[in-house]
C-alpha positions as CSV (number, residue, x, y, z in Angstrom):
1,M,-19.7,-24.1,28.1
2,Q,-20.8,-21.1,29.9
3,K,-23.6,-19.1,28.3
4,V,-23.1,-15.4,27.5
5,D,-25.9,-12.9,27.3
6,L,-25.5,-11.0,24.1
7,S,-28.5,-8.7,24.9
8,G,-26.0,-6.0,26.4
9,V,-23.4,-6.2,23.6
10,D,-23.6,-3.1,21.3
11,L,-22.1,-3.7,17.9
12,N,-20.9,0.0,18.0
13,L,-18.7,-0.7,20.9
14,L,-16.9,-3.3,18.6
15,K,-16.6,-0.8,15.9
16,L,-15.0,1.5,18.4
17,F,-12.7,-1.5,19.5
18,D,-11.6,-1.8,16.0
19,A,-11.0,1.8,15.5
20,L,-8.8,1.8,18.7
21,L,-7.0,-1.1,17.2
22,K,-6.3,0.7,14.0
23,E,-5.6,4.3,15.5
24,G,-3.9,3.5,18.7
25,G,-5.6,6.3,20.6
26,V,-8.9,7.5,22.0
27,T,-9.2,10.8,20.2
28,R,-8.3,9.4,16.7
29,A,-10.5,6.5,17.0
30,G,-13.3,8.7,17.8
31,E,-12.5,11.0,14.9
32,R,-12.4,7.9,12.6
33,L,-16.1,7.0,13.8
34,G,-17.3,10.7,13.9
35,L,-17.6,10.7,17.6
36,S,-16.4,13.5,20.1
37,Q,-13.6,12.9,22.5
38,P,-15.8,12.4,25.6
39,A,-18.2,10.1,23.7
40,A,-15.1,7.9,22.6
41,S,-13.9,7.9,26.1
42,R,-17.3,6.8,27.4
43,G,-17.4,4.1,24.9
44,L,-13.9,2.8,25.9
45,G,-15.2,2.8,29.5
46,R,-18.0,0.5,28.4
47,L,-15.7,-1.7,26.5
48,R,-13.5,-2.1,29.5
49,R,-16.3,-3.1,31.6
50,L,-17.8,-5.5,28.9
51,L,-14.3,-7.2,28.3
52,N,-12.9,-6.9,31.9
53,D,-9.8,-5.4,30.6
54,K,-8.2,-2.0,30.2
55,L,-7.6,-2.5,26.6
56,L,-5.8,0.6,26.0
57,V,-3.4,2.1,28.6
58,R,-1.3,5.3,28.7
59,T,2.5,4.9,28.9
60,A,5.4,7.1,28.7
61,N,5.4,6.7,25.1
62,G,1.6,7.2,24.4
63,W,-1.2,4.9,24.3
64,E,-0.6,1.1,24.1
65,L,-2.8,-1.9,23.6
66,T,-3.0,-4.5,26.3
67,P,-2.1,-8.2,25.6
68,R,-5.9,-9.1,25.6
69,A,-6.8,-6.4,23.1
70,I,-4.1,-7.6,20.7
71,A,-5.4,-11.1,21.3
72,L,-8.9,-10.1,20.5
73,S,-8.0,-8.1,17.4
74,G,-8.3,-10.7,14.9
75,S,-11.7,-12.0,16.2
76,V,-13.1,-8.5,16.3
77,T,-12.0,-7.7,12.8
78,K,-13.5,-10.9,11.4
79,L,-16.7,-10.3,13.3
80,L,-17.1,-6.9,12.0
81,D,-16.4,-8.1,8.3
82,D,-18.9,-10.9,8.7
83,A,-21.5,-8.3,9.9
84,R,-20.8,-6.0,7.1
85,A,-21.1,-8.9,4.6
86,I,-24.6,-9.8,6.1
87,V,-25.9,-6.3,5.5
88,A,-24.0,-5.3,2.4
89,P,-26.1,-4.7,-0.8
90,S,-26.0,-7.5,-3.3
91,E,-25.2,-5.0,-6.0
92,F,-23.0,-2.0,-6.4
93,H,-24.3,1.2,-8.1
94,P,-21.4,3.4,-8.5
95,S,-23.3,6.4,-9.7
96,T,-25.3,6.4,-6.4
97,A,-22.9,4.8,-4.1
98,S,-21.2,6.5,-1.0
99,G,-18.4,5.6,1.1
100,R,-14.7,5.1,0.6
101,F,-12.1,2.9,-1.0
102,T,-8.8,2.4,0.9
103,I,-5.9,1.3,-1.3
104,A,-2.4,0.6,-0.2
105,T,0.4,0.9,-2.5
106,A,3.9,2.3,-3.0
107,D,4.5,5.9,-4.3
108,H,5.6,4.9,-7.7
109,L,2.7,2.6,-8.5
110,A,0.3,5.3,-7.1
111,L,1.8,7.8,-9.6
112,L,1.1,5.3,-12.5
113,L,-2.4,4.2,-11.4
114,M,-4.2,6.5,-9.0
115,P,-4.5,9.8,-11.1
116,A,-6.6,7.8,-13.7
117,L,-8.6,6.0,-10.9
118,V,-9.4,9.4,-9.3
119,S,-10.6,10.6,-12.7
120,K,-12.8,7.4,-13.0
121,L,-14.2,7.8,-9.4
122,A,-15.1,11.4,-10.1
123,S,-17.0,10.5,-13.3
124,L,-18.4,7.1,-12.4
125,A,-18.8,7.1,-8.7
126,P,-18.8,10.7,-7.4
127,G,-19.8,9.8,-3.8
128,I,-16.9,7.5,-3.2
129,D,-13.7,8.8,-1.6
130,L,-10.3,7.5,-1.9
131,V,-7.8,6.8,0.9
132,M,-4.2,5.8,0.4
133,P,-2.7,4.8,3.8
134,S,1.1,5.0,4.7
135,P,2.8,1.9,3.3
136,A,3.2,-0.9,5.9
137,G,5.9,-3.1,4.4
138,D,4.3,-5.1,1.6
139,N,0.8,-4.2,3.2
140,V,-0.2,-7.9,3.3
141,D,-0.8,-7.5,7.1
142,L,-2.7,-4.3,6.3
143,I,-5.1,-6.3,4.1
144,A,-5.4,-9.4,6.6
145,Q,-6.3,-6.9,9.4
146,G,-9.0,-5.0,7.4
147,G,-7.0,-1.8,7.1
148,A,-7.4,-1.6,3.3
149,D,-9.7,-2.9,0.6
150,L,-6.9,-3.7,-1.8
151,A,-3.0,-3.5,-2.1
152,I,-1.1,-3.0,-5.2
153,G,2.6,-4.3,-5.3
154,S,4.8,-7.2,-6.1
155,F,4.1,-10.0,-3.8
156,Q,5.6,-13.6,-3.1
157,G,4.1,-16.4,-1.2
158,L,0.9,-14.9,-0.3
159,P,-0.9,-16.3,3.0
160,A,-4.0,-18.5,2.7
161,R,-7.3,-16.7,1.9
162,F,-5.7,-14.1,-0.3
163,Y,-6.4,-13.6,-3.9
164,C,-3.9,-12.0,-6.4
165,R,-4.6,-10.6,-9.9
166,P,-1.6,-9.6,-12.1
167,L,-1.7,-6.2,-13.8
168,Y,1.2,-6.2,-16.2
169,D,4.7,-7.3,-16.8
170,E,7.4,-4.7,-16.2
171,D,11.2,-4.4,-16.6
172,F,13.9,-1.9,-15.7
173,V,15.7,1.0,-17.5
174,C,18.4,3.4,-16.6
175,V,17.9,7.1,-16.2
176,V,20.5,10.0,-16.2
177,R,20.3,13.6,-16.3
178,K,20.1,15.4,-19.6
179,S,23.6,15.9,-21.3
180,H,25.1,13.1,-19.0
181,P,28.3,11.7,-20.4
182,A,26.6,8.3,-20.6
183,V,24.2,9.5,-23.0
184,A,26.6,10.3,-25.8
185,E,27.7,6.6,-26.2
186,Q,26.3,3.3,-25.8
187,L,25.9,2.3,-22.1
188,T,28.1,-0.8,-21.8
189,L,28.2,-3.0,-18.8
190,E,31.7,-1.7,-18.0
191,N,30.6,1.9,-18.1
192,F,27.4,1.0,-16.0
193,V,29.5,-0.3,-13.1
194,S,32.0,2.3,-13.2
195,L,29.3,5.1,-12.5
196,S,28.0,6.2,-9.2
197,H,24.6,4.9,-8.6
198,L,21.5,5.8,-6.8
199,S,19.5,2.8,-5.4
200,V,15.9,2.6,-4.3
201,I,15.0,0.1,-1.7
202,I,11.4,0.6,-0.4
203,T,12.1,-1.1,2.8
204,G,15.5,0.7,3.3
205,Q,17.1,-2.6,3.8
206,G,18.5,-5.4,1.5
207,R,19.7,-5.6,-1.9
208,S,18.1,-4.6,-5.3
209,A,17.4,-6.8,-8.3
210,V,20.3,-4.8,-10.1
211,D,22.9,-5.8,-7.2
212,D,21.6,-9.4,-7.6
213,A,22.1,-9.4,-11.3
214,L,25.7,-8.0,-11.1
215,S,26.6,-10.4,-8.6
216,Q,26.0,-13.1,-10.9
217,H,28.7,-11.6,-13.2
218,G,31.0,-11.2,-10.3
219,L,30.5,-7.4,-10.3
220,T,29.6,-4.7,-7.9
221,R,28.8,-1.1,-8.1
222,R,29.2,1.9,-6.0
223,I,25.9,3.1,-4.5
224,A,26.5,6.8,-3.6
225,V,22.9,7.4,-2.4
226,R,20.2,5.2,-1.0
227,T,16.5,6.1,-0.8
228,P,13.2,4.3,-0.1
229,H,11.4,6.9,-2.3
230,F,11.0,6.1,-5.9
231,L,9.6,9.6,-6.8
232,V,12.5,11.4,-5.2
233,A,15.3,9.4,-6.7
234,P,14.8,10.8,-10.4
235,M,14.8,14.4,-9.1
236,I,18.2,13.7,-7.6
237,V,19.4,12.1,-10.7
238,A,18.4,15.3,-12.7
239,E,20.8,17.4,-10.8
240,S,23.7,15.0,-10.5
241,D,25.8,12.5,-12.3
242,L,24.3,9.6,-10.6
243,I,22.5,6.8,-12.6
244,L,19.4,5.1,-11.5
245,S,17.7,1.8,-12.4
246,I,13.8,2.1,-12.2
247,P,10.8,0.4,-13.9
248,R,10.3,1.3,-17.4
249,R,6.9,2.7,-17.3
250,L,7.8,4.8,-14.3
251,A,10.8,6.2,-16.1
252,H,8.7,7.3,-19.1
253,R,6.1,8.8,-16.9
254,I,8.6,10.9,-14.9
255,A,10.4,12.0,-18.2
256,R,7.5,14.0,-19.1
257,S,8.3,16.5,-16.4
258,V,11.7,16.0,-15.1
259,P,14.9,16.5,-17.4
260,I,16.2,12.8,-17.5
261,E,17.3,10.6,-20.3
262,I,16.2,6.9,-20.5
263,L,18.9,4.4,-21.4
264,E,18.6,0.6,-22.0
265,L,20.0,-1.4,-18.9
266,P,23.3,-3.2,-20.0
267,I,22.5,-6.3,-17.9
268,K,19.5,-8.7,-17.8
269,I,17.3,-8.3,-14.8
270,Q,14.3,-10.5,-14.1
271,P,11.0,-8.7,-15.1
272,F,8.4,-8.5,-12.2
273,T,4.7,-8.2,-12.3
274,P,2.8,-5.6,-10.1
275,S,-0.5,-7.2,-8.9
276,I,-3.7,-6.4,-6.9
277,I,-4.2,-8.4,-3.8
278,W,-7.3,-8.8,-1.7
279,H,-8.7,-10.8,1.1
280,E,-11.0,-13.7,0.8
281,R,-13.7,-11.9,2.9
282,Q,-13.9,-9.2,0.0
283,H,-13.7,-11.6,-2.9
284,Y,-17.4,-11.4,-3.8
285,D,-18.2,-8.0,-2.5
286,P,-19.7,-6.1,-5.4
287,A,-17.9,-2.7,-4.6
288,N,-14.5,-4.5,-4.3
289,V,-15.1,-6.3,-7.6
290,W,-15.9,-3.1,-9.4
291,L,-12.9,-1.4,-7.9
292,R,-10.7,-4.1,-9.1
293,N,-11.9,-4.0,-12.5
294,Q,-11.5,-0.3,-12.7
295,I,-7.8,-0.7,-11.7
296,V,-7.3,-3.7,-14.3
297,E,-8.7,-1.3,-17.0
298,I,-6.3,1.4,-16.0
299,A,-3.3,-1.1,-16.2
300,R,-4.2,-2.2,-19.6
301,E,-3.8,1.3,-20.9
302,L,-0.5,1.9,-19.3
């Protein structure tokens, strides 16, 4: 095996490489690390010479990673994680800690959990910032790539090296606008399927749990509006005759400020369990353990 001289390898270059992978552009990568655009460009030049590859090339559609950069991404992420683990403090003192937590989750779970978490951080860990990135599917890949500390959602069949902690069991209810005709009488299954529905599918594709349950009874419904946004859907319902099926806790939270009525769903739908997931590399990290415990405490109070 050929020996490689590591004396010229600067760990900061690998941090820049990691930022380039996450941001997809020189300027944004520099901003992520607190570097000026010229400094980031010089760093990219050094990386190119070190790895003998362009790594990032400009195309008609903007910056794109080269195949070698993509191939190296997992190794670089793991190397930096290992380096952080070596120098990380063995204890986490929230009152004096600084830095940031990145938590990936969908909008409806953020509404239920994040306000209380922000309040906790302000009182217990005032030097910690909170980042909630744009959702990336189920966020599993985001965690695997080191783009977030935790993800909150409903997960099935997690990859190896992942941990999962359930938060609470959840079921569904219906919501309609105030004074909707369905409020005056018991909502039967027949009435339910006769109404026009609003359906929330986070990914924008596929069927919902409601449609799966109806199909078992040989029934279908008319979906007049589809949206990937849980928080927009009740606003639409409040100003229409549509009916919407959403998680119970979310319905009660939104009903505090939006003129909607909550009705029991006239068909049985399998409950689901929102959970926290994290990668093996952060399982024993004291800051990550502390953060997970704060979220579990908040979930217990819902």
